[in-house]
N, C-alpha and C positions, 0 to 999 in steps of 0.2 A: 429955680426957674422958680419968680412969685404967682401962685394962683390967686385968680380973684377970691376976694374976702368970701367964707362961707356965708349962704343963709342961716336967720335965726332958727329953721326948722331943723337944719344941720349942726348948727350950736348944739340945739335942746338933745338931740339924740345922741349927738357924741358924749356931751355930759353924762346923759342920762346912762351909757354903757357904760362909762367909764365909772359912774355911781356903783350900778351893781357889781364889775368888774373887782373893785376895790373891797367890795362886802365881801364877794365870793373868797378874795385872795386872803383876806383877813381870818375870814372863818378856816379857811385851810393851816394859814400860820398858827392859828389858836391850836386847831386838832392836833396837826402834828409837832405842836411843841410840847402839849400836854403827852401825846405819846414818847417824845424824845426822854422827857423828864422820868416818864415810865420807866424808861430803862432801854426803849427802841432805838439803838443807837443809826439806825439808817434814817431816821426822821430828823437827826440835825442837819443833813444835807437839804431837807426839805425845808427846814426853817429858816435855812438862808437863803433859799431858792423864792419861797413868795415875795419877800420884800421885794428883791431884785426884778421879778414880774411885773408887782406893782409900781414900779419907777419906770420901770422899760414901755405899759401901758400911759402914764401919764407923760411920758416922755411924746408918744405918738400920736394924743391926744392934743398936747399943745401945737404939733405941729399940725394937726385938723383943726382947730379952733383959728389958730392964724394964718393960713393957708401957706405956711410957709413949707417949701421943699426945699431939699439942698441938690444942688445942679452938677454934677457931675462933670468935672473940666477935663477935657483928654490931657492925660501925662504927653510929656515930651517924647517919650520912648512909644506909646501907642501912636503918636504923629507919624513918628520915622519907621516905624512899622507899615503902616498903610500906605505911604508913599513907597520903599521896598516891595511893599505887595504891586503896589498898582504898575512900577515900573516891571516886575518881572511878569505881571499879565502882557502887558505889552510887548516885552521879549517875543514871550510865550507864540502871543497871537500873529506878530511878526513873521516868526517861526513858521507858521504850522501855514500861513499867507504863501509865504514863499516856497514852502514845499508842495503846494498844492499848485501852483504854477507851473511846476518843472513837469514836463510831459515826460513820460516814459516812453521810448521807442516800442516799439509791438513788437510781440514775439515772431519769431518767424512763421510764417504760416498762417498769423491770425489772423489777416484778412481776408483770406482763401478760403476759408472753412463758412459755410453760409449758418 
């Protein structure tokens, strides 16, 4: 679903937040890289993580700036499941209605006790 274009204030806020995040991610990348080169092998995983998070932040900023959102289309399987669920619910409701309409005969002596 395409949402309306964002306002100028929203664009400035999004770009400002992206700029701050990219600065922080770059600083974290440099820090982890220096630790990894210094011998901390676990830091190599973080060296790979910070650029991925930067790309992720850019992707969401792009979506926010363009006003584009991905619309999830229901798959054929989900539509079939919904139809089956509706049919099962209808059958269940009919069964409950039929059970409710059946009157059970009173027990012996039930009417005689006040």
